[in-house]
N, C-alpha and C positions, 0 to 999 in steps of 0.2 A: 722550286714550289714549295716540297714536302718543308724544309729548314725553315721556311717562312711561315710556315701555320704552326710550327712547333713555338718558333718565335712569338706569334700572334697569343698562343695557347698561356706561355709563359707570361708574358708582358699583361695580359689580360688579369690572369690571377695576381700578378703584382698591384695591379693599379688600384688596390682596394686598401683601405688602412691597418683594418681589421687582419687581413690576411697576412698583410707584412709584419702584422704584431706577434701574429702566430708563429711565424718564420722565426722569429727575434726568440721567442720563448724557444723554440726548438732547436734553436744554435746551441742550447747549452744541454741538449740530450732529448730523447726520446719522452714523451710526455702522453699520458692520456687524454681522453678526450672532456672527461671534467678537470682535469689539470691546467687543460689548457681554456676550456670555457670559464674558469673560475674569475679571471679579472672582469671578462666583458657583461655589460647590464644587456644581456640578450636574452631573449628563450634560448631552449636547447635546441629545437627543430632550425630555425636560422641560423645560431651558427655551426649545425652541422653541415648546413648547405656550405658555408665558407671553405671549410675542411673538405667539404666535395670538389671546389673548383681545384683546390690546389692540390688533392690527388687525382684529378681527371689530368692535369696540367704536368703530372709525375713530379711536381716539388717535393711532394712527401709520400711517403708511403706510409701504408696501415698494417696491423695484424691484430687478429681478434685472439684472445683466449678466454675461455670461459662467457664470461658477460662484458668483459674489458676490452675495448680496444685501443690500442697505442700507436700513435703517430711519430714517425722518425724523418727527418731531411733527406731527401734525395740529392746529393749536389750535383750529380753530370745535367740536369736541366738548366742550375745557376748559370754553367757553362756557356749556354746559348744565348742569353742576355747579356752576359760577361762578351762573349764574342763579336755581337751586335754593336753593344755602346763601344768597342775597341775598336772596330772599324770604322765607326761614326769618329769620332775622338782621333783617328789617323786622317780621316779625310779632313778634316777641320785644321788640324795643324799643317797640313800640308798647305792647303787656302793661305793658312796666316803667315808661314816661311814664304811662300811666293808674293805676298802683299807687304811683307816686309823686305823682300828684296827689292821689289819698285820702289819702295818708298825710298830706300838706300838709295838706286838710281837715279831718282829725283833730286835726291838731297847732293848726289854728285854732280849730277849736272848743274844744278842750282851756285855751287861751290866754284865751279871753272867758268862761269859765266860773270 
């Protein structure tokens, strides 16, 4: 149940294109709020709300030195999303394998008759 809540937070954070673009920027390394906000046509308070969502989901962490806040990626939470997607992929691959076996059996029966 706790793991599900963590996945919910992560997928909620990833559901927004602005937040995904911020994460893409941060994949190059830590950046300040002003550096992260520069490419977006958005008021700073609205942009900071996106950063808050990312930080609450723990996809990023920040530190403040003086008046400058710098963000960086927290890779551990990405593993939650990766694990969830991997489990779904394995489930569907298993279903497709069973379907493939069934089709092959039908073809063999047709060829014998």
